[in-house]
Backbone as CSV, one residue per row, in Angstrom:
resi,resn,N_x,N_y,N_z,CA_x,CA_y,CA_z,C_x,C_y,C_z
1,UNK,24.342,2.487,-17.502,23.230,1.605,-17.759,23.054,0.654,-16.581
2,UNK,21.799,0.318,-16.319,21.433,-0.573,-15.229,20.923,-1.894,-15.824
3,UNK,21.235,-3.013,-15.191,20.673,-4.288,-15.601,19.383,-4.516,-14.822
4,UNK,18.338,-4.861,-15.553,17.035,-5.172,-14.966,16.720,-6.641,-15.245
5,UNK,16.137,-7.297,-14.276,15.765,-8.701,-14.386,14.237,-8.757,-14.316
6,UNK,13.642,-9.766,-14.921,12.181,-9.789,-14.957,11.643,-11.214,-14.964
7,UNK,10.405,-11.319,-14.487,9.558,-12.478,-14.780,8.424,-11.910,-15.627
8,UNK,8.032,-12.669,-16.623,7.044,-12.229,-17.576,6.001,-13.317,-17.751
9,UNK,4.740,-12.919,-17.745,3.655,-13.874,-17.938,2.441,-13.140,-18.486
10,UNK,1.437,-13.925,-18.832,0.193,-13.298,-19.270,-0.428,-12.593,-18.067
11,UNK,-1.108,-11.517,-18.358,-1.763,-10.741,-17.305,-2.781,-11.634,-16.572
12,UNK,-3.490,-12.436,-17.319,-4.492,-13.333,-16.714,-3.844,-14.270,-15.709
13,UNK,-2.739,-14.899,-16.077,-2.059,-15.837,-15.186,-1.532,-15.128,-13.953
14,UNK,-0.761,-14.087,-14.153,-0.039,-13.478,-13.035,-0.957,-12.686,-12.105
15,UNK,-1.969,-12.035,-12.636,-2.817,-11.184,-11.811,-4.121,-11.835,-11.353
16,UNK,-4.556,-12.876,-12.052,-5.826,-13.507,-11.680,-5.655,-14.909,-11.101
17,UNK,-4.742,-15.703,-11.655,-4.597,-17.084,-11.225,-3.596,-17.241,-10.077
18,UNK,-2.652,-16.351,-9.953,-1.640,-16.419,-8.882,-1.906,-15.325,-7.856
19,UNK,-1.667,-15.618,-6.572,-1.865,-14.581,-5.542,-0.649,-13.645,-5.456
20,UNK,-0.276,-13.073,-6.592,0.942,-12.252,-6.662,0.850,-10.997,-5.812
21,UNK,-0.367,-10.451,-5.618,-0.495,-9.256,-4.805,-0.045,-9.544,-3.369
22,UNK,-0.361,-10.718,-2.831,0.075,-11.078,-1.486,1.599,-11.191,-1.407
23,UNK,2.182,-11.780,-2.435,3.648,-11.937,-2.473,4.317,-10.567,-2.467
24,UNK,3.821,-9.657,-3.294,4.432,-8.334,-3.393,4.196,-7.508,-2.134
25,UNK,3.028,-7.638,-1.501,2.761,-6.940,-0.245,3.710,-7.421,0.846
26,UNK,3.892,-8.736,0.920,4.806,-9.293,1.924,6.244,-8.831,1.659
27,UNK,6.638,-8.827,0.417,7.997,-8.391,0.063,8.182,-6.900,0.416
28,UNK,7.162,-6.091,0.147,7.213,-4.665,0.474,7.321,-4.474,1.985
29,UNK,6.519,-5.217,2.749,6.565,-5.135,4.214,7.970,-5.500,4.708
30,UNK,8.517,-6.578,4.169,9.863,-7.007,4.566,10.906,-5.915,4.261
31,UNK,10.817,-5.315,3.101,11.753,-4.245,2.747,11.644,-3.074,3.721
32,UNK,10.421,-2.701,4.084,10.227,-1.591,5.021,10.837,-1.927,6.388
33,UNK,10.640,-3.161,6.839,11.203,-3.585,8.126,12.722,-3.535,8.104
34,UNK,13.301,-3.876,6.956,14.755,-3.888,6.806,15.306,-2.520,6.412
35,UNK,14.405,-1.543,6.266,14.774,-0.202,5.813,15.530,-0.260,4.487
36,UNK,15.027,-1.123,3.620,15.630,-1.325,2.309,14.752,-0.661,1.255
37,UNK,15.369,-0.055,0.268,14.640,0.613,-0.807,14.008,-0.417,-1.739
38,UNK,12.781,-0.141,-2.170,12.063,-1.036,-3.079,12.843,-1.130,-4.392
39,UNK,13.082,-2.357,-4.853,13.841,-2.565,-6.079,13.088,-3.481,-7.069
40,UNK,11.735,-3.456,-6.959,10.936,-4.242,-7.884,9.653,-3.488,-8.214
41,UNK,9.148,-3.744,-9.420,7.964,-3.048,-9.920,7.133,-3.986,-10.752
42,UNK,5.807,-3.873,-10.671,4.900,-4.626,-11.523,4.482,-3.696,-12.656
43,UNK,4.685,-4.134,-13.892,4.394,-3.309,-15.056,3.485,-4.071,-16.018
44,UNK,2.271,-3.528,-16.218,1.354,-4.113,-17.187,1.785,-3.684,-18.587
45,UNK,1.676,-4.601,-19.523,2.068,-4.370,-20.909,3.414,-3.634,-20.996
46,UNK,4.471,-4.269,-20.509,5.774,-3.599,-20.469,6.294,-3.193,-21.850
47,UNK,6.722,-1.963,-21.937,7.216,-1.421,-23.209,8.532,-2.055,-23.644
48,UNK,9.304,-2.606,-22.697,10.592,-3.202,-23.107,10.401,-4.345,-24.104
49,UNK,9.207,-4.946,-24.138,8.951,-6.028,-25.094,8.924,-5.538,-26.535
50,UNK,8.840,-4.255,-26.734,8.829,-3.688,-28.087,10.234,-3.567,-28.671
51,UNK,11.266,-3.774,-27.863,12.644,-3.701,-28.377,12.836,-4.819,-29.406
52,UNK,13.407,-4.498,-30.558,13.559,-5.499,-31.627,14.253,-6.788,-31.168
53,UNK,15.250,-6.677,-30.318,15.974,-7.878,-29.889,15.167,-8.743,-28.926
54,UNK,13.983,-8.277,-28.491,13.120,-9.056,-27.612,11.846,-9.541,-28.324
55,UNK,11.810,-9.433,-29.642,10.621,-9.845,-30.402,10.290,-11.317,-30.187
56,UNK,11.287,-12.157,-30.124,11.061,-13.597,-29.914,10.436,-13.840,-28.530
57,UNK,10.914,-13.113,-27.528,10.359,-13.222,-26.182,8.883,-12.795,-26.184
58,UNK,8.596,-11.681,-26.807,7.225,-11.180,-26.862,6.300,-12.204,-27.540
59,UNK,6.795,-12.858,-28.578,6.011,-13.855,-29.298,5.695,-15.072,-28.424
60,UNK,6.555,-15.378,-27.473,6.354,-16.527,-26.589,5.339,-16.278,-25.489
61,UNK,5.088,-15.034,-25.164,4.252,-14.702,-24.014,2.845,-14.297,-24.449
62,UNK,1.835,-14.974,-23.895,0.456,-14.562,-24.218,0.211,-13.110,-23.817
63,UNK,-0.528,-12.411,-24.678,-0.808,-10.993,-24.461,-2.226,-10.816,-23.924
64,UNK,-2.526,-9.787,-23.195,-1.584,-8.790,-22.685,-0.657,-9.399,-21.630
65,UNK,0.545,-8.917,-21.622,1.567,-9.423,-20.702,1.713,-8.499,-19.506
66,UNK,2.305,-9.054,-18.471,2.670,-8.279,-17.289,4.047,-8.766,-16.844
67,UNK,4.863,-7.843,-16.339,6.197,-8.198,-15.885,6.413,-7.676,-14.457
68,UNK,7.171,-8.445,-13.711,7.709,-7.944,-12.466,9.188,-7.718,-12.774
69,UNK,9.588,-6.473,-12.656,10.935,-6.064,-13.028,11.678,-5.703,-11.756
70,UNK,12.938,-6.109,-11.653,13.727,-5.818,-10.461,15.196,-5.619,-10.823
71,UNK,15.876,-4.919,-9.957,17.339,-4.813,-10.090,18.017,-5.906,-9.276
72,UNK,17.228,-6.747,-8.609,17.731,-7.799,-7.737,17.522,-9.162,-8.413
73,UNK,18.590,-9.754,-8.960,18.415,-11.037,-9.677,17.956,-12.177,-8.752
74,UNK,18.329,-12.143,-7.469,17.907,-13.185,-6.541,16.399,-13.191,-6.345
75,UNK,15.790,-12.015,-6.312,14.340,-11.911,-6.155,13.646,-12.532,-7.365
76,UNK,14.146,-12.251,-8.553,13.542,-12.807,-9.769,13.724,-14.323,-9.799
77,UNK,14.860,-14.826,-9.384,15.078,-16.272,-9.311,14.089,-16.903,-8.336
78,UNK,13.888,-16.249,-7.181,12.944,-16.743,-6.193,11.517,-16.769,-6.763
79,UNK,11.128,-15.712,-7.485,9.807,-15.689,-8.109,9.657,-16.805,-9.152
80,UNK,10.689,-17.027,-9.941,10.642,-18.067,-10.971,10.423,-19.432,-10.322
81,UNK,11.057,-19.681,-9.195,10.881,-20.946,-8.510,9.468,-21.079,-7.935
82,UNK,8.884,-19.973,-7.556,7.544,-19.967,-6.959,6.456,-20.037,-8.025
83,UNK,6.686,-19.413,-9.148,5.691,-19.333,-10.225,6.163,-20.203,-11.375
84,UNK,5.430,-21.220,-11.716,5.871,-22.142,-12.755,5.870,-21.567,-14.159
85,UNK,4.772,-20.941,-14.555,4.554,-20.604,-15.956,4.942,-19.164,-16.264
86,UNK,6.201,-18.840,-16.055,6.695,-17.504,-16.351,7.980,-17.612,-17.164
87,UNK,8.245,-16.555,-17.895,9.520,-16.429,-18.616,10.401,-15.498,-17.807
88,UNK,11.681,-15.734,-17.824,12.616,-14.877,-17.095,13.698,-14.405,-18.040
89,UNK,14.306,-13.277,-17.677,15.393,-12.763,-18.482,15.921,-11.472,-17.887
90,UNK,16.709,-10.804,-18.686,17.293,-9.535,-18.251,17.507,-8.647,-19.449
91,UNK,17.601,-7.360,-19.181,17.923,-6.368,-20.216,18.607,-5.196,-19.545
92,UNK,19.215,-4.358,-20.373,19.864,-3.165,-19.844,19.133,-1.941,-20.345
93,UNK,19.029,-0.953,-19.477,18.364,0.307,-19.826,18.952,1.396,-18.958
94,UNK,18.868,2.628,-19.357,18.299,3.067,-20.629,19.261,2.820,-21.782
95,UNK,18.659,2.574,-22.931,19.428,2.413,-24.163,18.533,2.865,-25.314
96,UNK,19.046,2.779,-26.513,18.298,3.285,-27.669,16.960,2.571,-27.836
97,UNK,16.937,1.262,-27.650,15.693,0.500,-27.870,14.821,0.392,-26.625
98,UNK,15.380,0.664,-25.446,14.622,0.642,-24.197,14.987,1.898,-23.390
99,UNK,14.365,3.022,-23.704,14.716,4.260,-23.011,14.272,4.291,-21.555
100,UNK,13.203,3.572,-21.228,12.676,3.574,-19.848,12.325,2.141,-19.474
101,UNK,13.058,1.564,-18.549,12.879,0.168,-18.159,11.496,-0.131,-17.617
102,UNK,10.855,0.842,-16.998,9.577,0.622,-16.325,8.383,1.147,-17.116
103,UNK,8.594,1.535,-18.353,7.499,2.085,-19.172,6.474,1.015,-19.483
104,UNK,5.212,1.478,-19.593,4.094,0.577,-19.887,3.374,1.093,-21.114
105,UNK,2.815,0.158,-21.877,1.999,0.493,-23.023,0.516,0.477,-22.665
106,UNK,0.207,0.153,-21.428,-1.181,0.096,-20.969,-1.764,1.507,-20.930
107,UNK,-2.998,1.596,-21.352,-3.674,2.883,-21.295,-4.522,2.940,-20.026
108,UNK,-4.576,4.095,-19.432,-5.365,4.295,-18.220,-6.804,4.537,-18.614
109,UNK,-7.711,3.783,-18.025,-9.117,3.987,-18.360,-9.884,4.631,-17.238
């Protein structure tokens, strides 16, 4: 099992009110320069929120939600310091309640 760390916020806040795309582009560029493998993902309507033990977390976050998920806890800490109105946490996957850490409930239109 792998531990995943996340910042979670409403889709409106993270994708419309914050310049998160610039942050992620810069981070991606930095990783390429360092020849480092990407260890973060942006997931709209993350399925991990459906896990029963995360029901309280889901209730705290305005929907639809979006998460930036990473295997790097320092990156998530850095994002939390940069973005005020986000929830942070961690979970382990794959497991019975979270078979795919990066799964989304968003439908493609």
